[in-house]
C-alpha positions in Angstrom: -9.7 13.5 15.3 -12.1 10.5 14.2 -12.5 9.4 10.6 -14.1 11.7 8.3 -17.8 11.0 7.8 -18.0 9.5 4.2 -21.8 9.1 3.9 -22.3 12.8 5.4 -19.9 14.1 2.5 -22.0 12.2 0.0 -25.0 13.4 1.0 -23.7 17.0 0.7 -21.9 16.5 -2.3 -18.7 17.5 -0.7 -16.5 16.3 -3.3 -13.4 18.5 -1.8 -13.9 16.5 1.4 -13.8 13.1 -0.5 -10.8 13.8 -2.4 -9.0 15.0 0.7 -10.5 11.4 1.9 -8.6 9.5 -0.6 -5.4 10.1 1.0 -6.4 8.8 4.5 -4.2 6.0 6.1 -7.2 3.7 6.7 -8.1 1.8 3.4 -11.7 1.5 4.4 -11.8 5.5 4.4 -10.4 5.4 1.1 -12.6 2.9 -0.5 -15.7 4.8 0.8 -14.2 8.0 -0.7 -13.6 6.4 -4.0 -17.1 4.8 -4.4 -18.9 8.1 -3.3 -16.8 10.0 -6.0 -18.1 7.8 -8.4 -21.7 7.7 -7.5 -21.5 11.5 -7.8 -20.1 11.4 -11.1 -17.4 13.7 -9.8 -15.4 14.9 -12.8 -13.1 17.0 -10.8 -12.0 14.0 -9.2 -10.8 12.4 -12.1 -7.0 13.0 -11.4 -7.3 12.6 -7.7 -8.8 9.3 -8.0 -5.8 8.0 -10.9 -3.5 9.2 -8.3 -5.0 7.0 -5.5 -5.5 4.2 -7.9 -1.5 4.6 -8.7 -0.7 4.7 -4.8 -2.7 2.1 -4.0 -1.5 -0.4 -6.4 2.0 0.4 -6.3 1.6 -0.3 -2.1 0.1 -3.7 -2.9 3.3 -5.0 -4.5 3.7 -3.1 -7.8 7.1 -2.1 -9.1 7.4 0.9 -7.2 8.2 1.1 -3.3 5.4 2.8 -1.0 5.8 6.4 -0.4 2.9 7.6 1.6 1.1 4.6 3.5 2.0 4.0 7.0 3.7 0.8 8.0 0.8 -1.2 9.3 -1.3 -0.3 5.9 -2.3 -3.7 4.7 -2.0 -4.9 1.1 -5.6 -4.3 0.1 -7.0 -5.4 -3.7 -10.3 -3.7 -3.0 -9.2 0.0 -3.1 -7.8 0.1 -6.4 -11.0 -2.2 -7.6 -13.5 0.4 -6.2 -11.5 3.3 -8.0 -11.6 1.6 -11.3 -15.6 1.3 -10.9 -15.7 4.9 -9.9 -13.8 6.2 -12.8 -16.2 3.8 -15.0 -19.1 5.5 -13.4 -17.8 9.0 -14.3 -17.4 7.8 -17.6 -15.9 9.4 -20.6 -14.6 12.8 -18.7 -12.1 10.3 -17.3 -11.0 8.8 -20.6 -8.4 10.9 -21.7 -6.6 10.7 -18.2 -6.9 6.9 -18.2 -5.4 6.7 -21.9 -2.7 8.8 -20.7 -2.4 6.2 -17.7 -2.0 3.2 -20.2 1.8 4.3 -20.3 2.3 3.6 -16.6 5.4 1.5 -16.0 3.5 -0.2 -13.5 1.7 -3.2 -15.0 -0.9 -3.1 -11.9 -1.4 0.4 -12.9 -1.7 0.1 -16.5 -4.3 -2.9 -16.0 -6.5 -0.9 -13.6 -6.8 2.2 -16.0 -7.6 -0.4 -18.8 -10.4 -2.3 -16.9 -11.8 1.2 -16.3 -12.0 1.9 -19.8 -13.4 -1.4 -20.9 -16.5 -0.7 -18.5 -17.1 2.5 -20.9 -17.9 0.7 -23.7 -18.4 2.1 -27.1 -17.7 5.9 -26.5 -13.9 5.0 -25.9 -12.9 2.2 -28.6 -11.5 4.4 -31.0 -9.3 6.0 -28.4 -8.3 2.3 -27.4 -7.6 1.8 -31.2 -5.4 4.4 -31.1 -3.6 3.2 -28.1 -3.2 -0.1 -29.8 -0.8 1.8 -32.3 1.0 3.9 -29.7 4.7 4.2 -30.0 4.7 3.6 -26.4 4.4 -0.5 -25.9 2.8 -0.3 -22.3 0.0 1.5 -24.1 -0.5 -1.1 -26.6 -0.5 -3.9 -24.3 -2.9 -2.3 -22.0 -5.2 -1.2 -24.9 -5.2 -4.8 -25.6 -6.1 -6.0 -22.5 -9.3 -3.5 -22.3 -10.5 -4.4 -25.9 -10.4 -8.1 -25.1 -12.5 -7.3 -21.7 -14.9 -5.3 -23.9 -15.4 -8.0 -26.1 -16.2 -5.9 -29.2 -16.1 -7.7 -32.7 -14.6 -4.4 -34.5 -11.5 -5.4 -32.4 -10.8 -8.4 -33.7 -8.7 -7.2 -36.7 -6.6 -4.7 -34.7 -6.0 -7.5 -32.3 -5.1 -9.9 -35.0 -2.3 -7.5 -36.3 -1.1 -6.8 -32.8 -0.2 -10.6 -32.2 2.5 -9.8 -34.4 3.9 -6.6 -32.2 7.5 -6.5 -31.9 7.0 -6.3 -28.3 6.2 -9.8 -26.4 3.8 -8.7 -23.9 1.5 -6.8 -26.5 1.7 -10.2 -28.3 0.6 -11.9 -24.8 -2.3 -9.7 -24.3 -3.7 -9.4 -27.8 -3.7 -13.2 -28.0 -5.8 -13.4 -24.7 -8.0 -10.8 -25.9 -9.2 -12.7 -28.9 -9.8 -15.2 -26.6 -11.9 -13.4 -24.7 -13.8 -12.1 -27.9 -14.2 -15.4 -29.3 -14.3 -14.8 -33.3 -13.4 -17.7 -35.6 -11.2 -15.3 -37.7 -8.7 -15.4 -34.9 -8.0 -18.9 -34.9 -5.1 -18.9 -37.8 -3.4 -16.1 -36.1 -3.3 -17.9 -33.0 -2.1 -21.1 -34.4 0.9 -18.7 -35.7 1.2 -17.7 -32.3 2.0 -20.8 -30.9 5.4 -20.8 -32.7 6.3 -17.4 -30.7 9.7 -17.4 -29.5 8.3 -16.4 -26.0 6.7 -18.9 -23.9 3.9 -16.4 -22.3 2.7 -15.7 -25.8 2.6 -19.5 -26.8 0.6 -20.1 -23.4 -1.4 -16.9 -24.1 -2.2 -18.2 -27.7 -3.4 -21.6 -25.9 -5.7 -20.1 -23.2 -7.1 -17.9 -26.5 -7.8 -20.9 -28.5 -9.3 -22.9 -25.6 -11.3 -20.0 -25.1 -12.5 -19.9 -29.0 -13.3 -23.8 -28.6 -15.0 -25.9 -31.3 -14.3 -23.8 -34.4 -10.7 -23.8 -33.1 -10.4 -27.8 -33.4 -10.1 -28.1 -37.3 -6.9 -26.2 -37.5 -5.8 -27.3 -34.0 -6.1 -31.1 -35.2 -4.0 -29.9 -38.3 -1.4 -28.4 -36.1 -0.5 -31.5 -34.4 1.3 -32.3 -37.5 3.3 -29.2 -37.4 7.0 -29.6 -38.0 7.5 -27.5 -34.8 7.5 -29.6 -31.6 6.3 -26.6 -29.3 3.2 -26.2 -31.8 2.2 -30.0 -31.8 2.5 -29.6 -27.8 0.5 -26.7 -27.5 -2.3 -27.8 -29.9 -2.5 -30.9 -28.1 -2.9 -29.0 -24.7 -5.7 -26.6 -26.4 -7.5 -29.6 -27.6 -7.5 -31.3 -24.5 -8.8 -28.4 -22.7 -11.3 -27.8 -25.0 -12.3 -31.2 -24.5 -14.2 -32.7 -27.8 -13.9 -36.3 -28.7 -13.3 -35.7 -32.1 -9.6 -35.0 -31.5 -9.4 -38.4 -29.7 -7.9 -40.3 -32.7 -5.6 -37.8 -33.5 -4.2 -37.4 -30.2 -4.1 -41.0 -29.8 -1.4 -40.9 -32.9 0.3 -38.0 -31.3 1.4 -40.4 -28.5 3.7 -42.0 -30.8 5.5 -38.6 -31.4 9.1 -38.3 -31.3 9.2 -35.6 -28.7 8.8 -36.6 -25.1 6.7 -33.3 -24.2 4.5 -33.6 -27.1 3.9 -37.4 -26.1 2.9 -36.3 -22.6 0.9 -33.5 -23.5 -1.2 -35.9 -25.9 -1.8 -38.2 -23.3 -2.7 -35.7 -20.8 -5.2 -34.3 -23.2 -6.5 -37.7 -23.9 -7.2 -38.0 -20.4 -9.2 -34.8 -20.0 -11.1 -35.6 -23.0 -12.1 -39.0 -21.7 -12.8 -37.7 -18.2 -15.3 -35.0 -19.6 -17.0 -37.5 -21.8 -17.3 -39.8 -19.0 -18.8 -37.0 -16.9 
């Protein structure tokens, strides 16, 4: 038998046939079926779409071993992306199931659900605020990802609180989310995050402060005098990435720091600032 005719099923609104096609061994068929179900707004396909997203994400190298795919199935990132878009098109009827999926143990699955929710906008923001307070840390982490993608100003304070979460992946994603929203209120908490015990959180704070840009410069310059050498180092990195010449003199002085990592980062930052200003 040949491959199912996705376009014909779409025109006939054959959602049962399209749902069945989500399990086809050919990724092109799965992709087309997911796209068609999204275009049709097929609320009855929410659970099958989420199951398909879990299956494809895990085959692509997540934490779980493949279960149903044939041995020659390729690693395809397109199918989960199309499923995310389909769920976003279905909208709020898919929100409850996606919120539950934020708890999944596979990061790529959680991220896919978060991206789908982020595309739904204002109608799901309260659900995400609730997820940010969940007892399950995976839900809190994924909610932070979604809120960052949405860029909602109302998420700033909840995300600032989440930068003090007891679990470091939640702190990391909350810091990154604040950098995407780019609100100046986040600068001081992000400076504090530069002192975090976990490197990924500290690096996430650098990314966020860089994203916020000029409103962060004054406190970053002040942080160059912090007693903690890792704060001084990462403040220098962020200032270099922001690239404003106002940080030149403080960074020159930092080149005499007692810590070699700090000195190296200060010199790198100066090189970036000078290069940008020459350009």
